[in-house]
C-alpha positions as CSV (number, residue, x, y, z in Angstrom):
1,M,-46.3,-65.9,8.5
2,L,-44.2,-68.6,10.1
3,H,-45.5,-71.0,7.4
4,A,-44.3,-68.6,4.7
5,I,-40.8,-68.3,6.2
6,W,-40.6,-72.1,6.6
7,G,-41.6,-72.5,2.9
8,R,-38.9,-70.1,1.8
9,L,-36.2,-71.9,3.8
10,K,-37.3,-75.2,2.4
11,S,-37.2,-73.9,-1.2
12,A,-33.7,-72.3,-0.6
13,C,-32.4,-75.7,0.6
14,A,-34.0,-77.5,-2.4
15,R,-36.0,-79.5,0.2
16,S,-32.8,-81.2,1.3
17,L,-31.6,-81.4,4.9
18,T,-28.1,-82.0,3.7
19,I,-28.1,-78.6,2.0
20,A,-29.6,-76.9,5.1
21,W,-26.8,-78.5,7.2
22,S,-24.2,-77.2,4.7
23,Y,-25.6,-73.7,4.9
24,L,-25.3,-73.9,8.7
25,L,-21.7,-75.1,8.3
26,A,-20.9,-72.3,5.9
27,T,-22.4,-69.7,8.3
28,F,-20.3,-71.0,11.2
29,G,-17.2,-71.2,8.9
30,V,-17.6,-67.5,7.9
31,A,-18.1,-66.5,11.5
32,M,-14.9,-68.4,12.5
33,Q,-12.9,-66.8,9.7
34,Y,-13.9,-63.3,10.9
35,I,-13.5,-64.1,14.6
36,D,-11.3,-61.0,15.1
37,N,-14.0,-58.8,13.8
38,L,-16.6,-60.5,16.0
39,A,-14.3,-60.0,19.0
40,A,-14.1,-56.3,18.2
41,L,-17.9,-56.2,17.8
42,F,-18.4,-57.8,21.3
43,G,-15.7,-55.5,22.8
44,D,-13.7,-58.5,24.1
45,A,-10.1,-58.5,23.0
46,S,-9.5,-62.0,24.3
47,F,-12.6,-63.5,22.6
48,A,-10.6,-65.2,19.8
49,Q,-8.3,-66.7,22.4
50,Q,-11.3,-68.0,24.4
51,V,-12.8,-69.6,21.4
52,Q,-9.4,-71.1,20.5
53,N,-9.1,-72.6,24.0
54,I,-12.6,-74.1,23.7
55,I,-12.3,-75.7,20.3
56,G,-8.6,-76.5,20.6
57,T,-7.5,-75.2,17.3
58,D,-7.1,-71.9,15.4
59,P,-10.6,-70.6,14.6
60,K,-9.6,-69.2,11.2
61,V,-8.3,-72.6,10.1
62,L,-11.5,-74.3,11.4
63,G,-13.6,-71.6,9.6
64,R,-11.8,-72.3,6.3
65,Y,-12.3,-76.1,6.7
66,L,-16.0,-75.7,7.6
67,S,-16.5,-73.4,4.6
68,L,-14.8,-75.7,2.2
69,T,-16.7,-78.7,3.5
70,A,-20.0,-76.8,3.1
71,V,-19.2,-75.8,-0.5
72,I,-18.2,-79.4,-1.5
73,T,-21.3,-80.8,0.2
74,I,-23.7,-78.3,-1.4
75,V,-22.2,-78.8,-4.9
76,S,-22.4,-82.6,-4.7
77,R,-25.9,-82.6,-3.3
78,L,-27.2,-80.1,-5.9
79,R,-25.7,-82.4,-8.6
80,G,-27.9,-85.2,-7.2
81,V,-31.0,-83.0,-6.9
82,I,-30.6,-81.8,-10.5
83,A,-30.0,-85.3,-11.8
84,A,-33.1,-86.6,-10.0
85,R,-35.2,-83.8,-11.6
86,K,-34.0,-84.6,-15.1
87,S,-35.0,-88.3,-14.9
């Protein structure tokens, strides 16, 4: 079962660690963009402020930056993967 899950993850990332890393960045980026909703989910009104104190910047801005970085990285890496398969 674990082997099958690992195979699905590898195929979803096109066997590229760069794409896997970008998916992780995108996940954290989305989480940071919805930090207020996560705070409500955890029942801690000061959660967003605690995160802001830890990272030193606005979590929503960081989330947008992480998401944008992930999209650019995925697109550029997929271009390389597609070009390598064509040749």
